[in-house]
N, C-alpha and C positions, 0 to 999 in steps of 0.2 A: 594615628599615623596611617596614611593611605598605602595601598600596595605599591603604587608608583614611588612614593617617598621611601618605602623600605628597600626597594630595588636600587635606589641611589646610594644607599649606605655602603655598598661594596666598593665604592671609589671615593677619591677625595671630594669634598664638597666644593662646588663652584657657585659663588654668590655674586649675583649682579647687583650693583649699588647705583642708585640714581639720586642726584643732588640738584635741586632747583629752588633753593630757599631764598636766593637773592638775585645776583646778576651773573652767575656762572651756571651754564648748562653743562652737567657733567655726568658721566657714567663710567663704571669701572667693573672689573671682575677680579675677585680675590679668592685664593684657594689655600691649601696646605701643601707644603713640599714633602719630600720623602722622609725628612726628619721631623715633620709636624710643624716646622716654622711657617708663618704666613708668607704667602707669595702674591705680589701684585702682578697679575697677568696682563692687565691693561688699565689705563687711566686717562681718559679722554676728557678734556675740558674746553668748552667754547666760552670765551669771555665776551661780555657785552659792553666792554669799556667804550668802544666807539659809538655804540647806540645811545649812550647816556652822556657822552662828553659835553655836548652842547648845553646840557642842563645843569652841569656842575654837581650832579649826584644821580642816584638811581631813581628812575620814574617807574613805579610799580606796574602801571598798565603796559608800558613798553617792555618791561622785563617779562611779564607773563606771556605776551605775544611772541617775543623772541624765543622763550622756552618752548612754546607750542610748535613753532616753526623748525627749531633745530633738534629737538630731543630724539625724534625717530632716527635721524642720521647719526647722532652721537651714540645711541645705544647700539646701532648696527656696527659702528666703527669699533666700539669697545669689545663686542663679541668677535669681530673679525680679527682684531689684534690679539685677542686671547686664543684664537684658533678654535672657537667653540660655536655651536649653534644653540638655539633656544632649548632643544631637547637635552642638552648637556647640563643645563643649570640645575642646581639643587634648591635654590630659593631666590626670591627677588626682594631686595631691601630698598626703601625709599625714604628720604627725609620727609617726616610728617609734621615738623615744626621744630623750633620757632622760626618764623620768617615771614616773607611777604605772601599773603594768602593765595594770590593768584598763581604765583610760581609753584607753591606747595601743591596746589590742586593739579596742576599740569603733571608734575613728576609722580605724585602718588597715583593719579588716575592711570598713567601708563603702566606703572608697576603692578597695580591691581589687575589690569587687563591681561598682562603677560602671565601673572600668577594664575588667574582664572582659566585662561585658554590652555595653559600647559600643566594644569593641576600641580602647581608649585606652592609652597608655603610663602606667605607674604609677611614681611617684617617692617613695621612702622618705626623708623629710627628718629630719636631726638638728635637734632643737628649738633647740640652741645656734647652729647655722648660720643658722637663721631670724633669730635676734637679730643675728648677726654681719653679715648681708647687708642688714638693714633700712636702714642709712644709705645704701646705694646706691639703694634704692628712694626714700627721702625726700630725700636730698641729692645724689644722683648722684656719690658719692665714688669716686675712682679708687683702685685698689690701689697701694701698701700703706697701711694706716692702723691706728691703735690702737683697741681696743674695751675699754671697762670695762663688764662685765656685772654688775649688782647686782640680785638678786631674792631671792625667798623660798628658792630652791633653789640659787642659783649666785652666787658672787663670784669673778670672774676678770678678769685683764688678758690680753688676747689680741692678738697681732699678726696682722692679717688680710692675708695675702700675696696671695692669689688665690683663685678659686673652688676649694674643696676643700683649700686649703693654709692651715693655721692653726697658729700657734705659741703655746702657752700660756706666758706670762711669769710669771704669778703666780696663785695660787688660795688659798682658805681652807684652813687646816690643821684646822679644826673646824667651826664654825657658819657658815652663809651670813649675810650682813648682814640680809637680809629676815627670816630666822628670828630674829635677835637683836631686831629691831623687834617681831615678833609675840610673842616671849616677854616682852619688856618690857611690852607692852600688856596681856598676860594677867596678869602679876604685879600691875600697877596697876589691873586690872579696867576696862580701857578699851574692851574689845570687839574684834571681829574684822571685817575684817583690821587687823592692828596698825599697819602703816606709816602710813596716813592718820590713824589715831586718835592716834598719838604726835605727829605733825606738828601736828595741830589743837590738841592739848592744850598743846604747847610754846609756842604763840603768847603773847607777853607774859611768858614765863618768864625767870628769871635763869640764863643758860647757864653762869655762872661760880660759882654757889653751891655746887654739889657737885663735888668734884675726882675725876673719873673717869679711869681709865687710857686711854692711846692705844696699843693693842697693836701691836707690831711697828714703831712709829714710830722712824725712825733706822736701821733695819737695811737692809743692802745688798740682801738678797733681796727680791723683790717680792710675797711672800705676805702673807696676811691671817690674823688670828685674832680672833674675837669672843666666845669662850666666857668669857674672863676679864672682859671688859667687862660681859657679861650677869650674871656672878656679882657684880661690883662694884655693879651697879644693885640687885640683890636685897639685898645686905648693907647698902647705904646706906638702902634703904627700910625694912629691919628696924630699923636703928639709929634712924631718925627717926620710927618708928611711935608713935602713930597718925598717919597722914598727912592733912594738911589739903589742900583743893583747891590752895592755893598751893604746898605741898610737891610735889604731883604735877606741877604745871605746871613748877616749877623742875627737878625731876628729869628730866622729859621733855626740857626744853631742854638740860640738861647732857649727857644721853645723846646727843641729836641732834648736839650740837657735837662730842662725842668721835668720833662716827662720821665727821662731815665732816672733822675734822682728820686722822683716820687715812687716809681715802681720798685727801685732798690730798697727804699725805706719800708714799703709795705711788705716786700718779700723777706726782708731781714727779720721782721717780726713773725711772719708766717713760719720761717725756718725754726725760730726759737720755740714756737708753739708745737710744731711737729716733733722736735727733739723731746719736749716735755711729755707729749702724749705717746711717743713711740721710742723710748730710750734704748730698746734692745736692737733697733735697726742700725747696724754699724755703718752702712754706706747709703744714706738716704739720697733720693733723687727728686729733683723738681723738673717737671716738663713745662715747656712753653709752646703755645700754639696760637694760631690766628695770624692774620696778615701782618699786624704790627710787630710780631715776633721776628720778622725778617730784618727789622731795622738794626743796623750794626752797632750804633751807639747804645741802644737799649740792650742788645745782647751782651755787649761788653760789660755794661753796668751790672747786669744780672749775674753774669759769670763771676765777676769780682766779689759780689756780696755772697754768692753761693759758696765760693771757695773759702771765704772767711768763716762761714758757718759749717764747713765740712760737708757740703752738699755737692753733687755733680748736677749738671744741667743736661737734660735730654731735649734737644731741639730738632724735630723732624725737618727734612729738607723743605725748602720753600713751597714746592709743588704740593706737599702734604700738610703745610701749615695753613694755607689759604683754602677756601672752599673747594672740595673735590669729591669725586665719586668713590675713590678708594677708601676714604675714612668711613663712608656710609656702608660700603660693602664689607669692610672689616668688622664694624659694629654688628652688622647683620650676621657675619660668620660666628662671632662669639655668641650671639643670642641663639642662632640656629643650633650650635653645638650644645648649648645649655637646654635645648628642648623648648625654647620660647617661640610662640607663634602669635600672629595678630590676625583678626578677622578682616575680611575684605571691606567691611563697613567701618573700619577704624577711621575716625575723622582726622583731618589735618588741623593743626592748632597754630595760630599766629603767635601765641604766647604759651611757652611750655617750659617751666622751670626744671632744671636738671635735678635740683634738690627741692622736692615738692613740700618739704617740711619747713623750709626757710621762709620767714615772714618777709613780705615785700617792704621796701624801705620808703618812708615818707619822703615825698619830693623827688622820687626817682624819675618818673615821667618819660622813660625811654624804653623801647622794646628790649634793648640789651640789658638794662637794669632789671626789668621785670622778669626776664628770662633767667 
């Protein structure tokens, strides 16, 4: 530990977090309050939705360029909102993977430069660990707890044992759930991003009109599969073509219900496994994170099955469910306080499993599944 770092121990730690793994350019500052609770001092997010809208999905080259153009201003805004300067920081954390390699390079390079110039510790954060630890930031959860991560790139059930100790119980063998939402939206010409568009369109729709599959439901393993559901939506749309606005509304409602039922079935089995492995935990908690966790139909289904199993649901606010800098800063805070540090030569990784002991699944073929 350097003399400069030792001198910073006399005050609360201030961690700058940078997130550039996909299509949000984000920076935040997280610290500790007077009673040691974590405090988000700033959380600035620039969304690239408009930059990618014409393409129906994220274009990696456009994302990387947008990160490079915006990140300096985003970092300055995060420090300004926190009322801090560079010299006030205790450490700099940045997402080092998994994600789009160009964006990861932009964010990690800036974090390394700040750390080097200011003699600060650098912390290379796994994006998934940021999601996994967010419930400790927002709800003060104690280890262990379950995490359901559902986003455009990831669909996993993870046992969060302790800092740096994660056990993957289930993952998708093909598409991530968020990707299935995006592809459904694109098929139905609803626009990007797909998740919110499908949810809005489904309002008032008949969720029972179209009989869509519930992949993996009833299987003992806790994995997911959404490619068959996505195919069923396409085949149903083709059979019913030309689609009226009512058809689209009903198809979105039916698709959304199939997703909710599938997640509820998988999580019911995860709850039973958690109970068996941790019988002494009287009030177990399951956290949900990722953009798809904002879907009201899915949240309602998960809350219902959790209540039946005697679990409570910890769902961070939407701003902390989707990609953001605060989750990276908080993961950095926990690692900093645990004495963990990373070298400035730590590489970024497009694929970085949270549970490095978990074997990849045959046929997964997607970044979210591999991660």
